[in-house]
C-alpha atoms as one frame of an Amber mdcrd trajectory, in Angstrom:
protein
  67.806 101.034  95.293  69.952 104.215  94.705  73.368 104.468  94.657  73.496
 108.119  96.530  73.633 109.193  99.858  70.688 106.547 101.183  73.610 104.064
 100.349  76.090 105.515 101.954  74.796 105.500 105.098  74.663 101.296 105.058
  78.375 101.236 105.197  78.988 100.906 108.429  80.113  97.342 108.945  83.712
  96.470 108.857  83.932  92.991 106.466  87.888  92.833 106.059  90.672  93.639
 108.705  94.641  93.652 107.922  96.130  90.139 107.634  98.549  88.888 110.376
 100.561  86.906 107.607 100.845  89.112 104.683  99.521  92.788 106.311  97.347
  93.424 103.292  93.697  94.582 104.308  92.305  91.319 102.879  91.000  89.169
 105.867  87.515  88.390 105.966  86.183  88.477 109.644  83.412  86.211 108.635
  85.106  83.783 106.485  88.313  83.892 108.583  90.465  83.652 106.038  92.512
  86.112 103.876  91.893  86.871 100.181  95.643  87.900  99.133  97.378  85.080
 100.849  95.153  82.465 101.729  96.058  82.599 105.675  93.370  80.385 107.443
  92.565  78.279 104.358  95.891  77.070 103.761  99.449  76.808 105.206 100.615
  77.614 101.589 100.569  81.222 100.129  98.123  81.768  97.625  99.458  82.096
  94.419  98.342  81.553  90.743 100.022  81.212  87.563  98.087  84.240  86.034
  98.698  86.787  88.638 102.189  87.731  87.173 102.984  88.746  83.210 105.876
  86.557  82.076 107.486  83.482  82.161 108.869  80.975  79.637 106.822  82.215
  76.493 106.052  85.672  77.275 109.252  87.108  75.236 108.034  87.909  71.815
 110.168  89.741  68.690
C-alpha cells in the first residue's frame, strides 16, 4: 500500500456532505448523522465540556 499517486485515484467517493442544521461539511451520508452537531442522532446540539477551554477553574495566577 503506497501513499502516492495510486492512492489518490481511489478518492472519488463522497462520505460527508453539508449538514442542514449547522452547515458544516460533517453530515455522514451512510450513517445519516452529523459529526459536528449531532443532527440525525439527537434533537439536542452535540456539545461536550472538553470542547472549549475555560470555565470556573481555568484561571490561574
